[in-house]
GUDO-529234 format. One record per residue (C-alpha): residue number from 1; residue in one letter; x, y, z. Coordinates in nm, 3 decimals. Layout:
! residues N
   num   residuo      east     north        up
   NUM         A         X         Y         Z
...
END
This chain:
! residues 237
   num   residuo      east     north        up
     1         X    -4.393    -6.300     3.441
     2         X    -4.759    -6.222     3.364
     3         X    -4.928    -6.303     3.037
     4         X    -4.935    -5.934     2.939
     5         X    -4.563    -5.899     2.999
     6         X    -4.493    -6.218     2.806
     7         X    -4.704    -6.095     2.515
     8         X    -4.524    -5.763     2.512
     9         X    -4.184    -5.933     2.519
    10         X    -4.282    -6.158     2.231
    11         X    -4.396    -5.859     2.027
    12         X    -4.069    -5.676     2.090
    13         X    -3.855    -5.978     2.007
    14         X    -4.064    -6.050     1.697
    15         X    -3.999    -5.695     1.580
    16         X    -3.623    -5.756     1.615
    17         X    -3.648    -6.078     1.414
    18         X    -3.856    -5.916     1.139
    19         X    -3.620    -5.619     1.119
    20         X    -3.317    -5.846     1.093
    21         X    -3.476    -6.071     0.833
    22         X    -3.592    -5.770     0.631
    23         X    -3.246    -5.617     0.634
    24         X    -3.093    -5.945     0.521
    25         X    -3.343    -5.975     0.236
    26         X    -3.281    -5.619     0.128
    27         X    -2.907    -5.675     0.135
    28         X    -2.937    -5.988    -0.078
    29         X    -3.154    -5.809    -0.334
    30         X    -2.900    -5.537    -0.405
    31         X    -2.790    -5.474    -0.762
    32         X    -2.421    -5.536    -0.705
    33         X    -2.215    -5.592    -1.021
    34         X    -2.173    -5.954    -1.132
    35         X    -1.806    -6.062    -1.106
    36         X    -1.664    -6.207    -1.427
    37         X    -1.336    -6.373    -1.515
    38         X    -1.208    -6.264    -1.856
    39         X    -0.987    -6.496    -2.060
    40         X    -0.811    -6.549    -2.394
    41         X    -0.690    -6.901    -2.308
    42         X    -0.845    -7.247    -2.331
    43         X    -0.948    -7.383    -1.994
    44         X    -1.224    -7.514    -1.768
    45         X    -1.555    -7.336    -1.706
    46         X    -1.530    -7.215    -1.344
    47         X    -1.710    -7.439    -1.095
    48         X    -1.754    -7.724    -1.347
    49         X    -1.557    -8.004    -1.513
    50         X    -1.649    -7.873    -1.860
    51         X    -1.356    -7.767    -2.075
    52         X    -1.363    -7.505    -2.349
    53         X    -1.141    -7.409    -2.640
    54         X    -1.121    -7.072    -2.817
    55         X    -1.054    -7.030    -3.188
    56         X    -1.004    -6.681    -3.329
    57         X    -0.959    -6.588    -3.695
    58         X    -0.857    -6.237    -3.797
    59         X    -0.697    -6.129    -3.469
    60         X    -0.389    -5.984    -3.637
    61         X    -0.310    -5.795    -3.317
    62         X    -0.334    -6.112    -3.108
    63         X    -0.443    -6.138    -2.743
    64         X    -0.380    -5.833    -2.529
    65         X    -0.442    -5.722    -2.172
    66         X    -0.427    -5.346    -2.116
    67         X    -0.733    -5.268    -1.904
    68         X    -0.719    -5.277    -1.521
    69         X    -0.982    -5.396    -1.277
    70         X    -1.303    -5.199    -1.322
    71         X    -1.682    -5.210    -1.354
    72         X    -1.891    -5.183    -1.671
    73         X    -2.053    -4.849    -1.750
    74         X    -2.399    -4.919    -1.605
    75         X    -2.268    -5.142    -1.327
    76         X    -2.381    -5.479    -1.463
    77         X    -2.039    -5.651    -1.452
    78         X    -1.712    -5.610    -1.270
    79         X    -1.373    -5.774    -1.325
    80         X    -1.130    -5.797    -1.034
    81         X    -0.770    -5.698    -0.991
    82         X    -0.623    -6.037    -1.069
    83         X    -0.367    -6.069    -1.347
    84         X    -0.470    -6.076    -1.626
    85         X    -0.759    -5.834    -1.571
    86         X    -0.938    -5.790    -1.904
    87         X    -0.776    -5.999    -2.180
    88         X    -0.922    -5.968    -2.532
    89         X    -0.842    -6.045    -2.898
    90         X    -0.724    -5.747    -3.105
    91         X    -0.780    -5.683    -3.477
    92         X    -0.653    -5.384    -3.673
    93         X    -0.956    -5.345    -3.896
    94         X    -1.014    -5.679    -4.064
    95         X    -1.308    -5.910    -3.992
    96         X    -1.256    -6.113    -3.673
    97         X    -1.443    -6.428    -3.568
    98         X    -1.423    -6.591    -3.223
    99         X    -1.564    -6.941    -3.176
   100         X    -1.582    -7.101    -2.831
   101         X    -1.645    -7.477    -2.814
   102         X    -1.745    -7.654    -2.491
   103         X    -1.693    -8.022    -2.409
   104         X    -2.045    -8.046    -2.265
   105         X    -2.355    -7.824    -2.263
   106         X    -2.324    -7.520    -2.038
   107         X    -2.596    -7.273    -1.936
   108         X    -2.584    -6.945    -2.122
   109         X    -2.586    -6.769    -1.784
   110         X    -2.224    -6.884    -1.731
   111         X    -2.091    -6.697    -2.034
   112         X    -2.010    -6.328    -2.092
   113         X    -1.886    -6.194    -2.426
   114         X    -1.880    -5.887    -2.646
   115         X    -1.698    -5.644    -2.868
   116         X    -1.490    -5.343    -2.772
   117         X    -1.399    -5.023    -2.961
   118         X    -1.559    -5.107    -3.295
   119         X    -1.684    -4.833    -3.527
   120         X    -1.969    -4.808    -3.780
   121         X    -1.996    -5.184    -3.822
   122         X    -2.226    -5.483    -3.772
   123         X    -2.140    -5.807    -3.592
   124         X    -2.334    -6.128    -3.530
   125         X    -2.373    -6.364    -3.233
   126         X    -2.488    -6.725    -3.270
   127         X    -2.519    -7.034    -3.049
   128         X    -2.527    -7.405    -3.131
   129         X    -2.550    -7.745    -2.964
   130         X    -2.823    -7.667    -2.712
   131         X    -3.145    -7.480    -2.643
   132         X    -2.996    -7.128    -2.611
   133         X    -3.100    -6.867    -2.865
   134         X    -2.998    -6.508    -2.927
   135         X    -3.327    -6.407    -2.765
   136         X    -3.200    -6.545    -2.433
   137         X    -2.936    -6.271    -2.409
   138         X    -3.085    -6.027    -2.162
   139         X    -2.796    -5.859    -1.978
   140         X    -2.642    -5.580    -2.181
   141         X    -2.402    -5.304    -2.083
   142         X    -2.169    -5.066    -2.260
   143         X    -1.801    -5.024    -2.188
   144         X    -1.803    -4.649    -2.231
   145         X    -1.510    -4.613    -1.997
   146         X    -1.316    -4.732    -2.301
   147         X    -1.523    -4.578    -2.583
   148         X    -1.572    -4.249    -2.758
   149         X    -1.851    -3.996    -2.698
   150         X    -2.100    -4.156    -2.940
   151         X    -2.242    -4.412    -2.696
   152         X    -2.232    -4.788    -2.687
   153         X    -2.301    -5.046    -2.955
   154         X    -2.650    -5.201    -2.944
   155         X    -2.762    -5.564    -2.940
   156         X    -3.071    -5.698    -3.121
   157         X    -3.194    -6.012    -2.943
   158         X    -3.418    -6.109    -3.234
   159         X    -3.135    -6.127    -3.487
   160         X    -2.827    -6.165    -3.268
   161         X    -2.673    -5.860    -3.430
   162         X    -2.445    -5.604    -3.266
   163         X    -2.448    -5.264    -3.434
   164         X    -2.206    -4.975    -3.391
   165         X    -2.316    -4.651    -3.554
   166         X    -2.036    -4.425    -3.433
   167         X    -1.672    -4.420    -3.334
   168         X    -1.524    -4.672    -3.088
   169         X    -1.844    -4.827    -2.954
   170         X    -1.862    -5.133    -2.730
   171         X    -2.108    -5.376    -2.572
   172         X    -2.082    -5.649    -2.308
   173         X    -2.345    -5.925    -2.319
   174         X    -2.469    -6.202    -2.092
   175         X    -2.782    -6.380    -1.976
   176         X    -2.977    -6.514    -1.680
   177         X    -3.108    -6.804    -1.890
   178         X    -3.041    -7.169    -1.802
   179         X    -3.075    -7.265    -2.170
   180         X    -2.762    -7.444    -2.285
   181         X    -2.504    -7.429    -2.563
   182         X    -2.194    -7.618    -2.671
   183         X    -2.071    -7.352    -2.913
   184         X    -2.068    -6.972    -2.927
   185         X    -1.963    -6.771    -3.232
   186         X    -1.908    -6.396    -3.245
   187         X    -1.841    -6.276    -3.600
   188         X    -1.723    -5.916    -3.570
   189         X    -1.736    -5.641    -3.828
   190         X    -1.422    -5.511    -3.993
   191         X    -1.401    -5.153    -3.872
   192         X    -1.216    -4.992    -3.584
   193         X    -1.221    -4.632    -3.705
   194         X    -0.856    -4.576    -3.630
   195         X    -0.512    -4.728    -3.584
   196         X    -0.572    -4.867    -3.234
   197         X    -0.784    -5.163    -3.348
   198         X    -1.096    -5.323    -3.203
   199         X    -1.139    -5.640    -2.996
   200         X    -1.368    -5.931    -2.916
   201         X    -1.369    -6.084    -2.568
   202         X    -1.492    -6.376    -2.357
   203         X    -1.552    -6.421    -1.987
   204         X    -1.730    -6.639    -1.734
   205         X    -1.980    -6.541    -1.469
   206         X    -1.846    -6.566    -1.114
   207         X    -2.160    -6.540    -0.896
   208         X    -2.103    -6.467    -0.530
   209         X    -2.335    -6.444    -0.232
   210         X    -2.302    -6.112    -0.054
   211         X    -2.208    -6.135     0.312
   212         X    -2.489    -6.019     0.542
   213         X    -2.437    -5.695     0.728
   214         X    -2.337    -5.741     1.097
   215         X    -2.626    -5.525     1.218
   216         X    -2.879    -5.745     1.039
   217         X    -2.730    -6.059     1.190
   218         X    -2.732    -5.907     1.538
   219         X    -3.099    -5.812     1.511
   220         X    -3.199    -6.155     1.383
   221         X    -2.987    -6.361     1.621
   222         X    -3.071    -6.142     1.920
   223         X    -3.442    -6.182     1.858
   224         X    -3.417    -6.559     1.817
   225         X    -3.204    -6.599     2.131
   226         X    -3.446    -6.382     2.326
   227         X    -3.744    -6.589     2.217
   228         X    -3.560    -6.906     2.316
   229         X    -3.481    -6.773     2.663
   230         X    -3.837    -6.648     2.709
   231         X    -3.980    -6.987     2.613
   232         X    -3.738    -7.166     2.845
   233         X    -3.836    -6.942     3.138
   234         X    -4.203    -6.992     3.061
   235         X    -4.165    -7.372     3.059
   236         X    -3.985    -7.369     3.395
   237         X    -4.280    -7.185     3.545
END
């Protein structure tokens, strides 16, 4: 094979490799929802040996689980179809405080929490026992699939406050920060705007790596195999 033919073959195979690598990168950069595992029970932080305990005051309705597998309103989080799906602590209008205590520091990015179906009220988030601050909370989404027409509750990172200005508003909060905490407290306001109550909830981030698309793998592997064969043939000559 002449040098021109070899050069052309290399250019073609390189194009395959670049196309495959580009497709893989694009697939990995997609904004797929982050899987979370919701819980109302003491346990172990997924993927670690760190234990946690949950203390709730004011949950006169107790833990409940009535929502099926779904995805948050703007697609930030998703919770799968395992049982239970979306457990939470219910209060029928009185103030409700959830405190989560960890046996060792955990990154804030592991934790998801929030308030559901509260009305015209203010709540407060705080962290202790590590470097995490309320300003580290940077993933926010409403749960409007469960709320009224007035929109979602809002979160103020500077003060750690959650504010609902209308009927049945909700917010789901998380972070990408590696700053740590050993304690999380969510002190919820005392208004649900009706007889159905409002809730506070806790979950843990379940990051997954998306599987590459078969076409991308074929392009990349085909190009690499082709280059290997071409080099082998060239060496034999």
